[in-house]
C-alpha positions as a printed Julia matrix, in Angstrom:
441×3 Matrix{Float64}:
  -5.82  167.5   191.39
  -6.95  167.92  195.02
  -7.3   164.8   197.17
  -9.48  164.36  200.26
  -9.19  161.32  202.53
 -10.91  160.5   205.81
 -14.22  160.14  207.6
 -15.68  163.41  206.25
 -14.36  163.22  202.67
 -17.75  162.31  201.16
 -19.58  164.84  203.36
 -17.29  167.66  202.21
 -17.68  166.58  198.6
 -21.46  166.6   198.99
 -21.38  170.17  200.36
 -19.25  171.47  197.48
 -20.15  169.45  194.38
 -23.05  170.03  192.03
 -23.57  167.49  189.26
 -24.06  168.58  185.66
 -27.63  169.86  185.38
 -27.51  171.58  188.78
 -28.3   168.57  190.97
 -26.72  168.43  194.44
 -25.34  165.04  195.44
 -26.19  163.34  198.74
 -24.97  159.86  197.77
 -21.88  158.8   195.86
 -21.18  155.36  194.41
 -17.65  154.05  194.86
 -15.18  153.76  191.97
 -17.17  156.33  190.02
 -16.2   159.52  188.21
 -18.69  162.42  188.34
 -18.75  165.49  186.11
 -20.04  168.78  187.44
 -19.11  172.01  189.18
 -17.47  172.8   192.48
 -19.4   175.5   194.29
 -18.48  177.84  197.13
 -21.98  178.88  198.13
 -23.48  180.42  195.0
 -20.08  180.97  193.41
 -18.84  178.44  190.86
 -15.16  177.72  191.51
 -14.56  175.46  188.5
 -15.91  172.75  186.24
 -14.44  169.52  187.57
 -14.25  165.75  187.4
 -14.64  164.07  190.79
 -13.42  160.51  191.38
 -14.95  158.78  194.43
 -13.38  155.71  196.11
 -15.04  154.26  199.18
 -13.21  152.54  202.01
 -11.5   150.13  202.13
 -11.05  150.07  198.35
  -8.82  153.14  198.1
  -5.14  154.0   198.39
  -5.43  155.08  202.03
  -8.05  152.52  203.04
 -10.41  155.42  203.85
 -13.09  157.23  201.84
 -11.2   159.19  199.2
 -12.34  161.94  196.83
 -10.06  163.24  194.08
 -11.09  166.5   192.43
  -9.56  167.16  189.01
  -9.79  170.84  188.15
  -8.04  173.23  185.79
  -4.4   173.81  186.68
  -4.54  177.55  187.31
  -2.97  178.19  190.77
  -5.79  180.59  191.66
  -8.39  177.89  190.96
  -6.41  175.33  192.97
  -6.17  177.72  195.92
  -9.93  178.35  195.75
 -10.68  174.59  195.67
  -8.41  173.97  198.66
  -9.88  176.98  200.49
 -13.43  175.74  199.97
 -12.5   172.25  201.24
 -10.86  173.73  204.35
 -13.9   175.95  204.94
 -16.06  172.8   204.98
 -13.87  171.09  207.58
 -10.84  169.64  205.8
  -7.25  170.47  206.75
  -4.01  170.61  204.77
  -2.28  167.2   204.68
   1.06  166.71  206.36
   4.04  165.55  204.29
   3.48  161.93  203.25
   0.22  161.69  205.19
  -1.77  159.84  202.51
   0.88  157.13  202.31
   1.21  157.08  206.11
  -2.54  156.46  206.38
  -2.25  153.68  203.81
   0.4   152.07  206.02
  -1.53  152.56  209.27
  -4.66  151.09  207.66
  -2.78  148.0   206.49
  -2.91  148.73  202.75
   0.89  148.61  202.4
   3.87  147.75  204.6
   6.66  150.14  205.51
   9.03  149.06  202.71
   6.29  149.72  200.16
   5.56  153.12  201.72
   9.22  154.12  201.53
   9.37  152.9   197.93
   6.62  155.37  196.97
   8.99  158.23  197.79
  11.75  156.48  195.83
   9.54  156.24  192.74
   8.93  159.99  192.89
  12.63  160.79  193.28
  14.0   158.17  190.86
  16.45  159.6   188.34
  16.7   156.75  185.83
  14.7   153.91  184.25
  16.44  151.32  186.45
  15.83  153.39  189.57
  12.12  153.56  188.7
  12.04  149.8   188.07
  13.77  149.09  191.38
  11.44  151.35  193.34
   8.34  149.98  191.57
   9.44  146.42  192.36
   9.44  147.35  196.04
   6.12  149.21  195.76
   4.76  145.92  194.43
   6.12  144.12  197.5
   9.32  142.42  196.25
  11.42  143.42  199.26
   8.47  142.86  201.6
   8.11  139.25  200.43
  11.81  138.61  201.07
  11.71  140.08  204.57
   8.48  138.27  205.42
  10.02  135.01  204.15
  13.09  135.52  206.34
  11.0   136.41  209.36
   8.57  133.49  208.95
  11.45  131.03  208.61
  13.1   132.32  211.79
   9.76  132.19  213.61
   9.48  128.5   212.7
  12.94  127.8   214.15
  12.15  129.82  217.28
   8.81  128.03  217.75
  10.61  124.69  217.82
  13.14  125.92  220.38
  10.55  127.53  222.66
   8.24  124.53  222.56
  10.95  122.49  224.23
  11.68  125.27  226.73
   8.08  126.0   227.7
   6.77  122.43  227.85
   9.63  120.18  229.0
   7.19  117.8   230.7
   5.45  117.1   227.39
   8.6   115.4   226.03
   8.33  117.41  222.78
  10.89  116.22  220.27
  13.16  119.13  219.27
  15.71  119.41  216.51
  19.32  118.86  217.52
  21.53  121.9   218.11
  23.53  121.14  214.97
  20.41  121.11  212.8
  19.23  124.39  214.38
  22.63  125.99  213.75
  22.62  124.84  210.11
  19.14  126.31  209.64
  20.17  129.65  211.17
  23.33  129.75  209.01
  21.16  129.54  205.89
  19.34  132.68  206.98
  22.64  134.41  207.8
  23.64  133.7   204.19
  20.35  135.2   202.95
  20.97  138.32  205.04
  24.5   138.58  203.67
  23.19  138.43  200.09
  20.81  141.3   200.82
  23.59  143.39  202.4
  25.82  142.8   199.38
  23.0   143.96  197.08
  23.15  147.41  198.71
  26.13  148.51  196.62
  24.19  147.9   193.42
  20.94  149.28  194.82
  22.63  152.47  196.03
  24.35  152.96  192.67
  21.03  152.54  190.81
  19.37  155.01  193.16
  22.13  157.65  193.38
  24.04  157.15  190.14
  27.39  155.6   189.22
  30.11  157.61  191.0
  32.93  158.2   188.5
  35.9   160.03  190.03
  38.57  161.65  187.86
  42.05  161.5   189.45
  45.58  162.28  188.39
  48.52  164.55  189.05
  48.3   168.31  188.58
  48.01  169.46  184.96
  47.25  165.98  183.63
  44.04  167.38  182.14
  41.49  166.18  184.68
  39.34  169.31  184.57
  39.52  169.4   180.76
  38.27  165.82  180.68
  35.56  166.68  183.24
  34.35  169.56  181.05
  34.53  167.43  177.9
  32.38  164.66  179.43
  29.88  167.27  180.65
  30.05  169.1   177.33
  30.28  172.4   179.21
  32.95  174.53  180.89
  32.13  173.62  184.49
  35.69  173.47  185.9
  38.23  176.26  185.49
  41.04  175.24  183.14
  44.32  177.18  182.87
  47.97  176.45  182.1
  48.77  177.05  185.78
  49.07  173.82  187.79
  46.71  173.12  190.68
  43.75  175.19  189.47
  41.22  172.77  191.02
  41.43  172.84  194.83
  38.14  171.2   195.83
  35.8   168.44  194.63
  33.38  169.42  191.88
  30.39  167.13  191.22
  27.91  167.1   188.35
  25.28  164.56  187.28
  25.08  163.37  183.68
  23.73  160.43  181.69
  26.04  158.25  179.61
  23.97  156.07  177.28
  21.08  156.22  179.76
  23.24  155.39  182.8
  23.03  157.98  185.61
  26.55  159.11  186.46
  27.83  161.38  189.23
  31.05  162.77  187.77
  33.62  164.11  190.25
  36.6   166.33  189.41
  39.39  166.3   192.0
  42.5   168.24  192.91
  45.81  166.88  191.63
  47.49  164.3   193.89
  50.93  165.32  195.13
  53.34  163.49  197.45
  53.83  166.44  199.79
  51.41  169.33  200.05
  53.02  172.77  199.92
  50.43  174.49  202.09
  47.42  173.76  204.28
  44.95  174.18  201.41
  46.82  171.75  199.17
  47.07  169.18  201.98
  43.3   169.36  202.5
  42.68  169.2   198.73
  44.73  166.0   198.44
  42.94  164.49  201.46
  39.55  165.13  199.85
  40.75  163.7   196.53
  41.89  160.49  198.23
  38.59  160.24  200.12
  36.69  160.6   196.83
  38.82  157.82  195.35
  37.82  155.54  198.24
  34.1   156.19  197.62
  34.25  155.85  193.82
  32.52  153.15  191.8
  34.88  153.8   188.88
  38.15  155.76  188.8
  39.35  157.57  185.69
  43.12  157.76  186.2
  44.22  160.6   183.9
  47.85  160.26  182.76
  49.65  162.91  180.73
  51.1   160.79  177.93
  53.22  163.73  176.72
  55.31  163.68  179.94
  57.44  161.07  181.68
  56.01  158.91  184.46
  56.26  160.68  187.84
  56.26  159.8   191.53
  52.76  161.33  191.72
  51.57  158.85  189.05
  53.07  155.97  191.04
  51.33  157.18  194.22
  47.96  157.34  192.47
  48.46  153.87  190.95
  49.22  152.55  194.46
  46.13  154.16  196.02
  43.95  152.93  193.15
  44.93  149.27  193.53
  41.9   147.01  193.84
  39.42  149.58  192.5
  37.5   149.45  189.23
  38.91  151.98  186.82
  40.17  153.07  183.44
  43.65  154.38  182.62
  43.01  157.49  180.53
  46.09  158.53  178.53
  45.35  162.18  177.84
  46.85  164.62  175.33
  46.87  162.22  172.39
  47.29  165.3   170.2
  50.88  165.69  171.51
  53.98  163.55  171.05
  54.37  160.58  173.39
  56.65  161.23  176.4
  55.89  158.06  178.4
  58.11  155.01  178.04
  56.62  151.56  177.47
  57.3   150.33  181.03
  55.34  153.26  182.49
  52.43  152.6   180.15
  52.42  148.96  181.22
  52.47  149.92  184.93
  49.49  152.23  184.46
  47.31  149.91  182.42
  48.28  146.35  183.38
  45.22  145.8   185.6
  42.8   148.28  183.99
  41.47  148.86  180.5
  43.02  151.91  178.89
  42.01  154.53  176.35
  43.8   157.37  174.63
  41.98  160.7   174.5
  42.49  164.33  173.75
  40.35  166.19  176.28
  41.23  169.38  174.39
  39.86  168.24  171.02
  37.48  165.45  172.07
  39.29  162.56  170.38
  38.64  159.19  172.05
  35.84  160.46  174.31
  33.23  158.14  172.77
  35.57  155.2   173.37
  35.98  156.28  177.01
  32.2   156.45  177.47
  31.87  152.95  175.99
  34.45  151.68  178.49
  32.5   153.21  181.38
  29.3   151.55  180.15
  31.09  148.2   179.83
  32.33  148.32  183.44
  28.83  149.28  184.54
  27.33  146.3   182.68
  29.92  143.88  184.07
  29.58  145.02  187.68
  26.05  146.37  188.04
  24.0   145.79  184.92
  23.13  142.11  185.21
  21.57  141.97  188.68
  17.96  140.83  188.68
  15.62  143.43  190.1
  13.03  140.74  190.74
  15.04  139.47  193.7
  14.74  142.77  195.53
  17.77  145.0   196.06
  18.48  147.07  199.14
  19.01  150.77  198.48
  17.71  152.27  201.72
  20.3   152.8   204.49
  17.69  152.03  207.17
  17.06  148.64  205.61
  20.7   147.67  205.2
  21.58  148.69  208.76
  18.66  146.64  210.09
  19.66  143.58  208.05
  23.21  143.87  209.44
  21.83  144.0   212.99
  19.66  140.96  212.25
  22.71  139.16  210.9
  24.67  139.98  214.08
  21.88  138.57  216.25
  21.69  135.39  214.21
  25.45  135.0   214.46
  25.08  135.44  218.22
  22.54  132.59  218.23
  24.94  130.37  216.27
  27.8   131.2   218.64
  25.63  130.42  221.68
  24.67  127.03  220.22
  28.21  126.18  219.12
  29.6   126.96  222.59
  27.04  124.8   224.36
  25.1   127.61  226.03
  21.51  127.11  227.16
  18.88  127.19  224.42
  17.24  130.22  226.06
  20.24  132.3   224.92
  19.73  131.07  221.35
  16.03  131.94  221.6
  16.84  135.42  222.96
  19.06  136.24  219.96
  16.44  134.8   217.6
  13.71  137.0   219.08
  15.88  140.07  218.6
  16.55  139.17  214.96
  12.83  138.62  214.33
  11.95  141.97  215.97
  14.5   143.77  213.76
  12.98  142.27  210.61
   9.57  143.34  211.93
  10.83  146.93  212.17
  11.8   146.9   208.48
   8.28  146.05  207.29
   6.51  147.99  210.06
   5.41  145.19  212.39
   7.31  146.96  215.18
   7.54  150.74  214.78
   7.71  153.84  216.93
   5.93  157.12  216.19
   9.34  158.79  216.0
  10.47  156.39  213.24
   7.25  156.87  211.26
   7.48  160.66  211.55
  11.07  160.58  210.33
  10.24  158.36  207.33
   7.15  160.22  206.14
   8.6   163.71  206.71
  10.74  163.09  203.6
   7.66  162.76  201.38
   6.04  165.54  199.4
   2.69  166.9   200.63
   0.62  165.22  197.88
   1.71  161.71  198.83
């Protein structure tokens, strides 16, 4: 399909399109599909269907023509070439959606969500992005902004017209009202963890001491030999990431180097540093413990680093005799669920996957998408800045400063919310956002 949008879209279509029966078209009705042929002079390029949408009732808010032709690349090139010859130009990345935004058809959060729909890697990611295309996040931001505007209007009325003896709310009531919006901002910021996970996938990091069987477990979960596995300790020296689905849940699986107390060389020190960093950024840790060996200082170090994280104690090598004592088993699994597996033979892997899905459901699976979740780093950073400004307004009021200082912080918070939905935007910001789109959008 080739799309034309703009002032000359209908003119170009008229120059190229011949309706079935050989009739040239000089007038097109909106919301109508025409069957015919696309001509380049006397040469027939292809038999096509042409969908005409007249402004403002189109995606971009402009006259739009969509030409559906056969999918042969040569035919597509000829259609595009003929359109360019008649005065069209190749669209920039994201230009159709940018025009929709500039013409007031959508706000900036909806425009960004279009790109998210295209790049979504799971059903929930599609649902989240579609909710924002439909305006879920927009309605929340607009609600926040309108509420703050009401508070600001009351403050500024008293500042601008003191002689009118306008009755204003007390400082305590104003502060209470602002605090409610700070709470709303905080809820949005907290939703980012879930939104990011839905968008990027659940980050599951496999950790453990050298030769515990981390890479074997990594390969078993992937069902392919992705990591090198040998009897020699310390085979894995860097992070290895792969994306998989576990019962429909998008998962980014990370294999790490074995954690040691003291690195023997510069490479091992860097490997351990990267492993610990991956542990910090994990949604779920899989702590692999070699149940055929005694508990070690490396195991204790990993248990210490893992404290407070969501995870599963994975007792590997269930095909071998138990070498762990009961106290060590209790230390490893007292705060986490545990499973026994044989990464070599695959025993217990289905149980491990079920445990991962259960943690996902408990921590991420029950959030309502209808409320609007943040998943865009631009949005969450802006909400944090808005929150800071509102807190500044509360502090100014609590410390008895002049109401103009409260109003100043309120204006800044309102402007920041306006930037999220596109009320206040720079060309540089728009170029940066839409440059991440594909050409056809």
